[in-house]
C-alpha positions, 0 to 999 in steps of 0.5 A: 831716908830709904828713898834718898839712899835708894836713889844713890843706886842709880847705874847699878839698879839692874845688878840690884834687881837681878840679885834677888831674882837669881836668889829666888832661883837658888831658893826654889832649887834648895827646897826642891832638893829634899823632895827629890831626895825623899823620892830617890830614897822611898822609890829608888833606894828602898825598892832597889830600883835603879831606873828611879835611882838614875832618875832622881839622881839626875834630877838632883845633880840638875837642881844642884847645878842650877842652885850653884849657878843662881847662888854665884850669880846672886853673889856677884850681882850683890857684890857689884851693886853694893860696891857701886852703891857705896861708891855713889854714896861717897861720891854724893857726899863728898860733892856735897861737902864741897858745897859746904861753907865753913859754917857747915863744916864747923857744924859737923866737925871734920872727924865726924865727916871722915867717919861718915864718909868711911865707917858709916858708908861701909855699914850701909853697904854691908846692910845693903848687900844683906838686904839684896840677898838675905832679905829675899832668901830668908823670907822665901826660904821660909815660905817654900819650906813651910809649904813643902813641910805642910805638904809632906805632913801637916800635923807634924809641921805644927811643931814649927808654929810653936817654935816661931814665936819663941824665936821671934820674941827672942830675936826682938828682945836682942835687937831692941837692946843692941840698937842704942849701943850701936848708935852710941858706938858711931858717935864715939868713932867720931872722937876717936878720928878726932884724936887720931887727926889731932895727933898726927897734925900735931906730932911734932908738938907731941914729941917735942913736949914729950907727951906720947904717953898722954896721947896713948892714954887719950887714945886708949881711953876712947878706944876702950869705950868702943871696945866696951860697947861692942863687946856688950852688943856682941854678947847680946847678939851671941845669944842668937846662935844658942837660941837658934840651935835650941829651937832647931834641935828641939824641933828636930827631936820632936819631929823625929820622935813623931815621925818615927812613930808614924813610919812604924805605924804605917810600915813605911808606906806612904799610902797609910802614913809617913816614909823614911825619905819624908821624915829626912825631908821634913828634918831638912825643911826644919833646918831651913825654916829655922835657919831662915828665921836666923838669917832674917834676924841677922839681916834685922841686926845688920839694919839696926847697926846701919840705921844709925849710920844711914841717918848720919849720912842723910844728915851729910846729904841733906845739909844745905849750904848756908852760902849759895849763889843767888838766882840771877847773880853778878858774874863779874867783879868790877874792881878790887875795892872792898866796903864794910858797911856796919858789919857785925859777925858771930860764929854762933847764932846765940853767942853773947858777944859778937866776933866782929862789931860795927865794922865800917871800913872803905878799902880803895881798889889797888891800895895796899892795906895792913891789918894789925891786932892782938890775938883774937882781935877778928883779923882773919874773921874780917878777911874771910868775909870778903870772898864770902867764906862766912856772911855777916850777921848784920850789915853788908860787905860789898866787893867792887861796889856790889854786895858779896851775896849778889855775886856768883860764888865762883865769880867772886872767889876767882877775884879773891885770892887768899894765902891763909895763916895755916898754909896747905900744900898738896902731894904732887910736884911744885908745878902741880901745887902752883897750878891750883892757882890757874890750871892753864898756867904756862911755865913762864907764868909759874916762874914769874909768880915764884920770882915775885914771891921769892920762891924761884931761888930756893926752887932752883937749888932743888934737884928736880927744880919745878918738878920736885915732888911735895909730900902731903901737907908740904912736910919736905919743905920749910915753913918759909918755903911753903908760905912763898909757894902758897903766895905764888900759887895765889898770884897765879890767879891774877886776882883783883884782891890778894889777902895775905893772912900772916903769911910771911911770918916764917920769912925773914924781913928782908924777904918780906920786904922784897915780896912787898916791893914786888907787889907794888911793882908787878901788881899795882891794880890789885888790892893787897890786904896784909894781916901781920904781926910785924909792924914792919910788914905793914908800915908802908901800907897805904892804910893801916887798920888797928883792930881791938876786940872785934872793933876797928880802934883806928885807921891811918897811915904809919905816921898818923897811927904813931901820933894818935894810936896808943895801941899802934904805938905800944906794938911798934915800940915793943918791936923796935925798942929794947932789942930791936927788930928781928 
């Protein structure tokens, strides 16, 4: 795990290495200053020797200047390297997620991925910065201060050896009790993000059903859980400060008492025992030694907090897409024919029931195919196998006569355009959104696609026409307008296979008929697969597939199915009799 995270430092390695080097300089000067102070007191102030006062005063100023410069540079290098490290982590995670299949994304969940890319990376960034600075500063301060303290008076400095185990045991107990809490908190964060995401996406439904109080209570429950865990952890961590201060004050009192006795016994003569300056230096080293232990403890605490986050980040980086291009892929799709050869599919590997069962179907290139079926019949799942968003559990799907698993993924998906049931537009102009289908599309090609999708009339009525700004998610256009824009975007790909997954449900029947007529006239060689709830949307198709509980119930033309398919006839009659078709 550490190697994988460390590899993400990359171009910021120089700053990461410079940080501890500058920190060593700062620590060296900080431990040198108390020694100079003792000389200033004993050789200058006590004796009233101005030349010594000037000498050691200058040394103090020089040491403080070097310490300040080293500290500032260390802080700057640490900030740059940690921010760059976080940037690289998010970059690598985002690019790894782009290669995920739908199954990989389902494994983590959207809310969990968001938490990992944001909160978890921030935790690891903070730990990384603390490691660069405190993990070097604390041990170096401890080592230098102990050496200097023992060089002044080894007998009195033995007090440290009594306090160190007490402090170490206390720190260890606090760390072991807080780590499980932080692990639990980050998992709760996933649930919190999921609640917020659901609420924002379904805000219209929430307000329509007056469920604001329910959603607020749901949020408060999870938020209270996070609050409670953090309070427990902070209570444990809060014990560090009194533990630390108790050790410092105890050491200071004992050393002051022993030091005072030594000074009195020697008459403040360094040759006979201890001096006032040495006692002051020793007290300073006490504070530095115990403070360094405090810094070590906080560093370990931060590492403990971030360890759970680091594990979650590495999980994302290590996850391999279960759908990849083969070693020697086919890079060209010959035509738009599609064959399902005894296909079975299940979302869960251990599911008792397949979502799709024994699908055996041939779709000729250039044909218009309608797919009908009840909710949960497997219509959307079936078409998602064509661009290989999922792989079948058994059997095979062939496009252009070639198994989809033999294609280069980019080549296959470039040949297939899908307008999903849940249409998605992005913030930007209408042209920006449409060019998702073809980045190089000219204005003329964009307008032609929009005319074919029956989007051109309403675009012309907008103030800025094709330069009109679309808000995130397409919130400033209606459902029918959004569907037509998404159809136009798909057409710009000039695909061999066009899949419309209930993507004209929000338009009126007249517009739906115009769109289908345009398809027949302008893209006759493209295979058109239309999933619909309305019989009128597929009744003129070359072939209609009726799905029932994940299996093909019947295949035929409109007239053939009316004659022999009870399921199709029931759907047709329910929509055309007793109230008419909308």
